[in-house]
N, C-alpha and C positions, 0 to 999 in steps of 0.2 A: 132497531133495524140494522141488520148485518148485511155487508156487501159482501159477496165472494167474488176471489179471483182465482184463475186457473193456476195449477203449478207452474206451467210453461212460463206463463206471463210473469208470474212472481220471480222465478229465476233470471228471466231476462231483465226484468227491472232492476234486480241486484248487481246484475253483471257489469254495468257501467261504473257504478260506485265502488266495486272491490278494486279497480285500478289506481283508485286515489287513496287507498288504505295505506298506512305507513308499514314499512318492512316487519317491525315487530308485531302488528296486528296478525300478520301473515305468518308469523312463526319463523321469518328468515333473519339471518344475522347480518349485520353490515359487513361490506367487503373488508377484510383485513387490510392494514395500510403498513408500509415501509418507509420511513425517511431516510434517504440517503445523502449524508453530506461529503461530497469528494474535494479533496484538498487542492486539487489543480484544476486547470481549464478544461470545458468539454472535450476540446479537440488533442488533448493531450493523448500520446500513445498509451502512456500507463493508465489513464482513465478509461480509454475505450477498450484495453485488455480487462480492467478489472470489471466492468459493466457487462461484457461478453460473458466473463467467468461466471459473474452473479445471476445473470439471466440463465444459463445453462443449468446451473446448480439448482436453482429455485425450480426451473421444469422438471429436473427429475423427481421433485416431490410434489408434482402436480400444480404448481402455481405458475400462472402465466399473468404478467402485467396486462391489466386493462380486461382482463376475464373475470379471474376470481380473487385477485389481489390488486391493491392500488400501491405504486411505486413513486414516490415523489423525491426527485433529484435535485441537488443544489450544488453549485460549482464554486469553489472558493478561490481559484486562480493564483493559489500561493499567498494570498493577502490576507493576513490574519485578523484584520477588523472586519473584512469581507466574511470570512469563515465564522466568526463569533455572532455576526448579525444574521447570517443563514443558520446557525444553531438554534438560536432564540425562535426563529421562523417555523423551522421544523419542529422543535418541541411544541410550539403554540398548536401544531396542527393534531396533536395528540395521537400520534402514531402508536400502532401496537408494538412495534420495536424500530430502533434506530440503527444505522450502519455508519461506520466511520472508516476511511480509507488511508488515514495518515494521523500521525501522533498529535498534530494540531487541532484536526477534526475531532479526535476523540475527546481531547481536554475540553474544548470548547463545548461539546454535547454534555459532557459531565458537570461542567459549571453550571447548566441550565437545567439540569434535571437530576435528582437522586432516585427518581422512581421508575421512569420509563427505561426500560431494558435496552443496553446498548452493545452492540457486536463490533469490535475493531478488527482492522487487517492493516499490515505494513507498520505495525508499532514495534520498535526494537527493543525496548526494554521497560515494560509496563509497571514491574514491581519498583524501579527506580525512580521513576517520574511519579509514582503514587497513584496510577490508575486502579491498581488491583492490590490485595494484601499479600497474596502469593499466586504463582501458576497454577498450583494444585487446588487452591481454594480462593478465587477471586474475591469472595465477600461482600460484593456491593452489586450494583444494577450493571456492572460492566463485565465482559469477558472478551476474549477473541483470540487472533492468530498473530504471533510476531513473524518478523521478516529476517531474523539473524540469530545464529547460534554461534557460540564460541569459537567453534573450529573455523568458522568462516574467514576469520582475519589470517590465520595461517594460510587457508586456500588462496587468498588473494596474493600474498606474498610469494608462495610457491609458483603461482601462475606466471607473475611477473619475472621471477627469477628464471624460468623455463623459457621464457621468449627473449629474455635479455639477460643472458649468464654473466656478463662482465658488471652487472649491479653491484654496489658497495654500499650504497645508502638510498634509503626510500621515504619521502615525505608523507605523511598522512593529512590529507586536506580534509577538514569539517569546520562547521560553524559552532563553537562552543555554546552559542545562544539556543540552538535548536537541536544539536545532535544529543544522543542519550548520553546521560550521565555527564553532559558537557564535553563530550569527546572521550572521556576516560574509557569507557565501555569498549569502543573499538581499540584505542592504543594498547590496553592490556591484552587483548586478543592477538593483536599483530605483534607486540613486543615478545610476547610468549614463543613465538616461532622464529624470531629474528636469528638467535645465535646459531642454530642449526642450518641456517642459509647463508651465514657469513655477511649479514646487512646490518647497518646502522639505521635505526629509526628516528627520523626527524619529526616531531609535531608540527604541523602547520594550519594552525586555527585562522580563519578568516570571518570578518565581520560584515564587509561590504565588497562591492566588485572592484574598488580600488585595490583592497588588499589580494583578492584573488589574483590579480594580474602581478601584482609586486611578490607575493609569495612565490607563485610558479616561476618567475624569472629568477628569483633567488635560489631556488632548488635545481634549476637547470643550469645556473652558473658554475655548479661543481660537477666535475666528470663522474661517470659511473652512477648518475642519479635516476630515480624513476618516482613514480607517484602512485599512491592507492587513495581513491576518493571514496570516503566513507558514505553508508546510507544515511541521509539527511533530506528534509524537505527543502532545504536552502540549496544544496548541492543539485537537487532534482530541478527546481525552478531556474537555476542559473547553468545548467548542463551545457547549452551551447556555448556560453563564454568559456567556460573551464575547458571544454573540447577543444576550441579554436586557440586558447591561450597554450594549451599542452602541444597541440600540433606546431605552433609557431616556435616552440622553443625545442621541438623535436625530441619529448620526453616520453620515454615508455610508461605506459599508465594502466591500472586496471580499476573497472568501475563495478558498482554493486548491482545494476539493473540492465535488463536488455535495452531500455531506451537509450541508455549511453552509447552501446555498440552501434545501434541503429542510426544514431546521429553523427557516426565518426570516430567513437572511440575505439582503441585498440582491441581490448578485450573487456567482456562484462561476466560476472559469475555471480548469481544471487538467486533469491527465492523467485519462483514462477508467480508474476503478479496475477494471472488469470485463475491459476489454481488455487491461490489463499482466496481470492474471492468466491469461486466455485465451493471450496470448503465451509467458507463462511454461510453459505446457504443453508448448510445442515444446521448451524445453530439458529439461523432466522426460523427455519421451520419448527425447530423444537421449541423455541420461545412462543411462537405463535400458538402453539397446540397446548402451552401450559408451564413449560419449564422455566425455572428462574434462572436468571444470567449467573447468579452467585452458585449455581450448583454445576456449572458447565466449566471445567479447568481451561485455562489458557493453553492454547497448542502453539508448538513451533513448526518451522518449515519441514516438509516431508519431500519437497519436489524442487530441483535446483535448475538452473539454465546457465550453460556455458556457450557464450556466443563470441565469435572471433571475426574481426574486421580484417580481412587480407588485404584489402586495399590501402588500409592505414599502415599495416605492417610493412607492405612494400615502400610506401612513401617514407618510412622510417629506417628503411634498409635492413629490416628485421626478417629472420627466417623463422616461421613458426614450425616447430616440430611436429613430425606426422603424427606423433603419439597424442598430441592434444587436438589436431584436427578430426581425427577417428572419433574421439571422445566428444567432440563438441556438439550441442544440439543444433547450432545454426552456424554457418559459415558464410560472411557477406564478402562478396567478390565484385 
């Protein structure tokens, strides 16, 4: 005996069941996922700028976190052990692609996976530290955007000389344990420009906070001295100490990124952090859509920021040339 059922009743009966069907059964793909490993604290100005740039870049390609893409953030706080732990955690989430905003983050992620695509930003010399085979052909599961080009060393020196024309020697402060090429990469760039500016370059490696204070004091003890702070995760983490010691010894100094000038440094010149993260979104989008990281060349910075802190200049008794002020992206008064 066959029991009949009306078409309307049949559809109604199935309606509740379809809600419980898995996404794959309905022909829908799971939401793509990005794992982001930031090298510094969540409240660090550099981190906030990077996240803002990343979100803006992703939205240009139609990706909005929580709507059609998942973004998992982890913050290393400048601690290598914490960065490594978070790298392992993020890789374990099996995201479609990973993003690293510092050299330490990129190295930690690459140690955990040779298959999940990785995009980095703010890495100074990825070839030297063996992240990629070459800039043109990364050759592995990692690619990204660098924060330094060779001419920047000369630009730092030129800016310092323009603000303090009496300079005769300049120290270059870096941590050999974390700086690109153990600091040689920056020194070569700066030393190449030194003869034309008639200044002597003094390497100033530091490994701990005690050495930061000692080295700055030693450089300041010689008349006509100035200081260049190299791009380095270590100098970023300890920028407040560096800036306070430089101010205490009344040294003219040039810094590599905006957060230094915003915290009281005299001048900063370097890659635009938000712009790099925004550009990284183009690679994240392409990888999510199927492009291999190995097929995306490493790109150098295209947008730079000059920030001048006039309050600090006045405290040092320095007059910033009008030619610099009119070209600055930001003047802090």
